[in-house]
N, C-alpha and C positions, 0 to 999 in steps of 0.2 A: 504494500500500500504506500503510495506517495503522500506523505504528510510530514509535518514538522515533528510529530511525536506519534508513534504507533502504540495506542493505548491497549490494543489487544494482546500485545506481547507480554504484558504484565499479569495475565491471568483473568480471573473473574472481574466483572465490573464492580466498581465501588458503589454500593447501594446508596450512600449518602451524597454521591457526586451530584452537583447541580442544585444542592439544597439552598444555596444562596439565592437562587431564582424562585424558590417556592413562594415567597410573599407576592411576587409579581403574578405568578400563575394562579394563586388563590384569588387575588383581586380580579384578574381576568375572568375566571370562572364565576365569581360572585356577580360581577356586572353583566357579563355576557358578551361584551364587545370592547376592543381596545383600538384606538387610532393613534397614529404616530407620524410625525414628519420624518422624511428620510432624505438623505443625500448620498448617492452612490458615486464612488470614485473608481474609475477603471482606466488603465493605460490602453490607449488605442494605438496599435502598432502601425496602422496605415497613416495616421496623422502624426505619429511620433510624439504624442503628448497625452496628458491625463485628461479624460472627459469627466465632467461632473453632471450628474442628472439629479434633479430635485423632484420631490413629489410627496405623496401621502400613502400610507398603508392602513388597511383595516383588517382586523383578525377577529373571527368568531369561532370558538371551539364548537364542535370537534374538528372541522375541516373546511372552513371558509376563509379565503384570503382575497384581498383586492388591493391592487396597486394602481394609483392614478398619478401620472407623471405630468410635469409642466409640458405644455404643447398638445395635450389632449390624448396622449397614448394611455390606454388602460388595459389591465390584465385582471381577469377574475379566475379564481381557482376553486374548484369544489371536488369532492371525491367522485362525483359523477361526470366531471368534465369542466369546461371553462371556456372563456373567450379572450381574444387578444385584439383590441381595437387599435388599428394603425392609421391615424389620419394622414400621415405623409404618403401612404400607399393607397389610401381610400379603400381599405379592406378590413373585414372582420374575420379573424381566423377562429374557427370553432375547434376546440381541443377535446378529443375523446378522453375517456376516463384514465387510460394508461398514461397518456401525455400529461394530463393535469396532475395525476398522482406523482409523477416524477418531478414536476415543477413545484409541487407542494412540499418537496423535501426540506427546503430551508425553512418553510413556515412551521414544519413539525417542531423545529427547535423552540419556537415561541408558543406553540399550541400544546405543548406538554405531551409529545408522542409517548404512548404507553405500550406500544406494540413490541418493544424490545429491539427495534430496528436501529436504535441509536445508543451508543455507549457514552456516558457522561462522566467527565472528570473535572474536579475543581483543581486548578493549577495554583502553585505557590504564589504566583505574581498577581493573584486576584482575578484572573480571567477564568472562563469556563471553556473547556475543550470538549466538543461533541463530534463523534465520528460515526458514520453509518457502518452497520455491521455486515451488510451483504458481502459475500465473498468477492464479488467483482467491483465493489465500491472503492473509489479512490478519492473520496471527498471528505473534508473536515471543515469544522467551523469553530471559530474562537469568538466568544461573546464576552464583552466587557460590560460590567454593570455600573450604573451611576451610584451616588451616595444614598439614593432611595431604594436601591435594589432592583431598578428597572434596567432593561437592556439599553446601553448607550451606544454600542457599536457592535457590528457583526462583520467578521472577516472570514471569507471562505474561498476554497479552491476546489473546482471540480476537475478531475482528471489531471492533465498536464497544463491546464490553463493558468493564466495570471491570477493572483490573489485579488478577489473583489473585496472592496471595503464599503460598508454602508454605515453612515452615522445616523443614529436614531435620537430624536428629541421631542419634547412636548407631548408626552403620553397623556391621553385622556381615556376615560372609561365611561361606558354608557350601556344602556339596555340593548340587547341583541336585536337586529333588524330582520334576521332570517335570510333564507335562500334568495329571495327577490332582490336583495341589495347586492348580490353577487352574480347577477346575470346581466350580460350586455346584449343589446340589440343593434343590428346594423342600421346606421342612419341612411336616409334616402340617397341613392346613387353609389353606395358602397358595394364592392364585390364581397361575397361570402365564400370563404375557403374552408373546407372541412378537412381536419387532420384527425382521423380516427385513432 
């Protein structure tokens, strides 16, 4: 596995790992919905510079996530599928359950995945390291918490790619809105593309 630390080499998962995130997860479950501002930083090899993308994310357990980026791009993810609205291409991509499930992987970190698919470790430097347990997985995530115990940053790498960094700020909690808030429809004149 390509990662900074291979936590599986140390034996059984530490059952208390990730407990510093427990107050956040309890607050999310009690409210039903969390929203956060995000800023994603990624090195673009074509431009030779770092690209910054700003937006908002909404999470509702057990498996709803929505990302709304500046410029109108939106992504919704559910266990039964999702959509990706791309205004620049004037298209709506409909994601099948398998594709949405794969994309929901990073959301599982904040939705308290209990399937056993993720090994959690508290690191000595105050960060949390979470690694997918699938035999072919090569992705890891490092979560840094703020002074209130809420995720402040997320860094992850999938496969051999560059490390993605997402800053998270201004968490708010509210009552869940349900599935309807996580479904996108194609605006008039948009092409609909299905990816089963």
